C-alpha atoms as an extended CHARMM CRD file, in Angstrom:
* protein
*
        99  EXT
         1         1  MET       CA            -10.5720000000        3.2550000000      -48.8780000000  PROA      1               0.0000000000
         2         2  PRO       CA             -7.5690000000        1.5580000000      -48.3260000000  PROA      2               0.0000000000
         3         3  ILE       CA             -8.4600000000       -2.1060000000      -46.8620000000  PROA      3               0.0000000000
         4         4  PRO       CA             -5.9470000000       -4.4600000000      -45.3120000000  PROA      4               0.0000000000
         5         5  VAL       CA             -5.4040000000       -7.7060000000      -46.8110000000  PROA      5               0.0000000000
         6         6  ALA       CA             -6.2530000000       -9.7550000000      -43.8910000000  PROA      6               0.0000000000
         7         7  ILE       CA            -10.0940000000       -8.7360000000      -44.2710000000  PROA      7               0.0000000000
         8         8  LEU       CA            -10.2450000000       -9.9160000000      -47.8610000000  PROA      8               0.0000000000
         9         9  VAL       CA             -8.6860000000      -13.0140000000      -47.0610000000  PROA      9               0.0000000000
        10        10  GLU       CA            -11.2460000000      -13.5360000000      -44.4930000000  PROA      10              0.0000000000
        11        11  ARG       CA            -13.9010000000      -12.7090000000      -47.1310000000  PROA      11              0.0000000000
        12        12  ALA       CA            -12.4430000000      -15.3530000000      -49.4070000000  PROA      12              0.0000000000
        13        13  LEU       CA            -12.5200000000      -18.0080000000      -46.6440000000  PROA      13              0.0000000000
        14        14  ALA       CA            -16.0520000000      -17.4950000000      -46.3910000000  PROA      14              0.0000000000
        15        15  GLY       CA            -16.5410000000      -17.9700000000      -49.9220000000  PROA      15              0.0000000000
        16        16  LEU       CA            -14.5250000000      -20.9810000000      -49.7280000000  PROA      16              0.0000000000
        17        17  ASP       CA            -16.5160000000      -22.4480000000      -46.9720000000  PROA      17              0.0000000000
        18        18  VAL       CA            -19.8520000000      -21.6480000000      -49.0730000000  PROA      18              0.0000000000
        19        19  LEU       CA            -18.2760000000      -23.7630000000      -51.8880000000  PROA      19              0.0000000000
        20        20  ALA       CA            -16.9120000000      -26.3560000000      -49.5010000000  PROA      20              0.0000000000
        21        21  ALA       CA            -20.7160000000      -26.7190000000      -48.2710000000  PROA      21              0.0000000000
        22        22  THR       CA            -22.1420000000      -26.8740000000      -51.7560000000  PROA      22              0.0000000000
        23        23  ALA       CA            -19.3940000000      -29.2780000000      -52.8180000000  PROA      23              0.0000000000
        24        24  GLU       CA            -20.3690000000      -31.7870000000      -49.9570000000  PROA      24              0.0000000000
        25        25  ALA       CA            -23.3290000000      -33.1350000000      -51.4340000000  PROA      25              0.0000000000
        26        26  VAL       CA            -21.0440000000      -35.4390000000      -53.7720000000  PROA      26              0.0000000000
        27        27  ASP       CA            -20.3670000000      -38.2920000000      -51.6030000000  PROA      27              0.0000000000
        28        28  ASP       CA            -17.8340000000      -39.7220000000      -53.6550000000  PROA      28              0.0000000000
        29        29  GLU       CA            -15.6190000000      -36.5570000000      -53.7250000000  PROA      29              0.0000000000
        30        30  TRP       CA            -15.7470000000      -36.1620000000      -49.9690000000  PROA      30              0.0000000000
        31        31  GLN       CA            -11.9810000000      -36.7810000000      -49.3450000000  PROA      31              0.0000000000
        32        32  TYR       CA            -11.1510000000      -34.4910000000      -52.1790000000  PROA      32              0.0000000000
        33        33  VAL       CA            -13.1890000000      -31.8080000000      -51.0560000000  PROA      33              0.0000000000
        34        34  THR       CA            -12.0730000000      -32.0480000000      -47.4850000000  PROA      34              0.0000000000
        35        35  ASP       CA             -8.2810000000      -32.0800000000      -48.6790000000  PROA      35              0.0000000000
        36        36  LEU       CA             -8.8880000000      -28.9170000000      -50.9250000000  PROA      36              0.0000000000
        37        37  GLY       CA            -10.1580000000      -27.0350000000      -48.2370000000  PROA      37              0.0000000000
        38        38  THR       CA             -7.3400000000      -27.7980000000      -45.6330000000  PROA      38              0.0000000000
        39        39  VAL       CA             -4.7430000000      -26.9170000000      -48.1980000000  PROA      39              0.0000000000
        40        40  TRP       CA             -6.3290000000      -23.6660000000      -49.3870000000  PROA      40              0.0000000000
        41        41  ARG       CA             -7.3940000000      -22.5080000000      -46.1240000000  PROA      41              0.0000000000
        42        42  ALA       CA             -3.7030000000      -23.2410000000      -44.9470000000  PROA      42              0.0000000000
        43        43  ARG       CA             -2.5030000000      -21.3970000000      -47.6780000000  PROA      43              0.0000000000
        44        44  LEU       CA             -5.0220000000      -18.3710000000      -47.3540000000  PROA      44              0.0000000000
        45        45  GLY       CA             -4.2130000000      -18.5270000000      -43.7050000000  PROA      45              0.0000000000
        46        46  ALA       CA             -0.2030000000      -18.2350000000      -44.2450000000  PROA      46              0.0000000000
        47        47  LEU       CA             -1.0650000000      -15.0320000000      -46.8080000000  PROA      47              0.0000000000
        48        48  LYS       CA             -3.1070000000      -13.6250000000      -44.0750000000  PROA      48              0.0000000000
        49        49  GLU       CA             -0.3690000000      -14.1670000000      -41.3320000000  PROA      49              0.0000000000
        50        50  ALA       CA              2.2420000000      -12.7170000000      -43.4700000000  PROA      50              0.0000000000
        51        51  ARG       CA              0.6680000000       -9.8440000000      -44.9880000000  PROA      51              0.0000000000
        52        52  GLY       CA             -2.5600000000       -9.1820000000      -43.1730000000  PROA      52              0.0000000000
        53        53  ALA       CA             -1.8550000000       -5.7020000000      -42.1930000000  PROA      53              0.0000000000
        54        54  GLU       CA             -0.5370000000       -4.4260000000      -45.6790000000  PROA      54              0.0000000000
        55        55  THR       CA             -3.0280000000       -2.6060000000      -47.7770000000  PROA      55              0.0000000000
        56        56  ALA       CA             -4.5850000000       -4.5160000000      -50.3860000000  PROA      56              0.0000000000
        57        57  PRO       CA             -3.7590000000       -3.7520000000      -54.1210000000  PROA      57              0.0000000000
        58        58  ASP       CA             -6.3760000000       -1.7350000000      -56.1860000000  PROA      58              0.0000000000
        59        59  GLY       CA             -9.2310000000       -3.1390000000      -57.4520000000  PROA      59              0.0000000000
        60        60  ALA       CA             -8.5250000000       -6.2860000000      -54.9960000000  PROA      60              0.0000000000
        61        61  GLU       CA            -11.6760000000       -5.5340000000      -53.0180000000  PROA      61              0.0000000000
        62        62  ALA       CA            -14.1670000000       -5.4190000000      -56.1440000000  PROA      62              0.0000000000
        63        63  ALA       CA            -12.5690000000       -8.6260000000      -57.5890000000  PROA      63              0.0000000000
        64        64  LEU       CA            -12.7370000000      -10.4870000000      -54.4150000000  PROA      64              0.0000000000
        65        65  ASP       CA            -16.1180000000       -9.4050000000      -53.6150000000  PROA      65              0.0000000000
        66        66  ALA       CA            -17.5230000000      -10.5650000000      -57.2200000000  PROA      66              0.0000000000
        67        67  LEU       CA            -15.5920000000      -13.3790000000      -56.9620000000  PROA      67              0.0000000000
        68        68  VAL       CA            -17.3960000000      -14.2870000000      -53.4600000000  PROA      68              0.0000000000
        69        69  ALA       CA            -20.5170000000      -13.3830000000      -54.8550000000  PROA      69              0.0000000000
        70        70  GLU       CA            -20.3020000000      -15.9350000000      -57.8650000000  PROA      70              0.0000000000
        71        71  ALA       CA            -19.3930000000      -18.5680000000      -55.4750000000  PROA      71              0.0000000000
        72        72  GLY       CA            -22.3490000000      -17.9740000000      -53.4190000000  PROA      72              0.0000000000
        73        73  ARG       CA            -24.6100000000      -18.3580000000      -56.7490000000  PROA      73              0.0000000000
        74        74  ILE       CA            -23.2330000000      -21.8160000000      -57.4540000000  PROA      74              0.0000000000
        75        75  GLU       CA            -25.7090000000      -24.5030000000      -56.8410000000  PROA      75              0.0000000000
        76        76  ASP       CA            -24.3040000000      -27.5690000000      -58.5580000000  PROA      76              0.0000000000
        77        77  PRO       CA            -22.1960000000      -29.6640000000      -56.3330000000  PROA      77              0.0000000000
        78        78  HSD       CA            -19.8660000000      -30.4840000000      -59.1350000000  PROA      78              0.0000000000
        79        79  ARG       CA            -19.2320000000      -27.1510000000      -60.1780000000  PROA      79              0.0000000000
        80        80  ALA       CA            -18.4730000000      -26.0060000000      -56.5240000000  PROA      80              0.0000000000
        81        81  ILE       CA            -15.6120000000      -28.7760000000      -56.5750000000  PROA      81              0.0000000000
        82        82  ASP       CA            -14.2510000000      -27.4880000000      -59.7220000000  PROA      82              0.0000000000
        83        83  TRP       CA            -14.3420000000      -23.9490000000      -58.2490000000  PROA      83              0.0000000000
        84        84  LEU       CA            -12.4430000000      -25.0150000000      -54.7840000000  PROA      84              0.0000000000
        85        85  SER       CA             -9.2670000000      -25.7340000000      -56.8760000000  PROA      85              0.0000000000
        86        86  THR       CA             -9.4820000000      -22.3930000000      -58.6830000000  PROA      86              0.0000000000
        87        87  PHE       CA            -11.4290000000      -20.0140000000      -56.2950000000  PROA      87              0.0000000000
        88        88  PRO       CA             -8.1280000000      -19.5220000000      -54.0420000000  PROA      88              0.0000000000
        89        89  GLN       CA             -5.7430000000      -19.2920000000      -57.0530000000  PROA      89              0.0000000000
        90        90  VAL       CA             -8.0610000000      -16.3110000000      -58.3690000000  PROA      90              0.0000000000
        91        91  THR       CA             -7.9530000000      -15.0260000000      -54.6490000000  PROA      91              0.0000000000
        92        92  LEU       CA             -4.2500000000      -15.0110000000      -54.6800000000  PROA      92              0.0000000000
        93        93  ALA       CA             -4.0280000000      -13.4310000000      -58.0670000000  PROA      93              0.0000000000
        94        94  ALA       CA             -6.0880000000      -10.5780000000      -56.8720000000  PROA      94              0.0000000000
        95        95  LEU       CA             -3.7800000000       -9.8960000000      -53.8560000000  PROA      95              0.0000000000
        96        96  GLY       CA             -0.6850000000       -9.9360000000      -56.1030000000  PROA      96              0.0000000000
        97        97  GLU       CA              0.1340000000      -13.2990000000      -54.5040000000  PROA      97              0.0000000000
        98        98  ALA       CA              1.7750000000      -15.7800000000      -56.4690000000  PROA      98              0.0000000000
        99        99  SER       CA             -0.0690000000      -19.0280000000      -56.3660000000  PROA      99              0.0000000000
């Protein structure tokens, strides 16, 4: 069934929130984690605004569901920080968007 880009962006933002919450345990990286969250939330928000009503590409829903599920399994805060910079880029690729 076709799914709008906006719904998948919302799922991705929830995954980003999970990663940020896990990463917050690293006090020395707090500013970096905050900055990543700010920048990527803005980028994904812009995507939602521009293409939210469009139908997502084939396979995007399954890809993003798997990505968000994997993000939810991350327990190591340092690994979560690594994922904060790559998770949104994979999201953009799954939605057919240039990073």
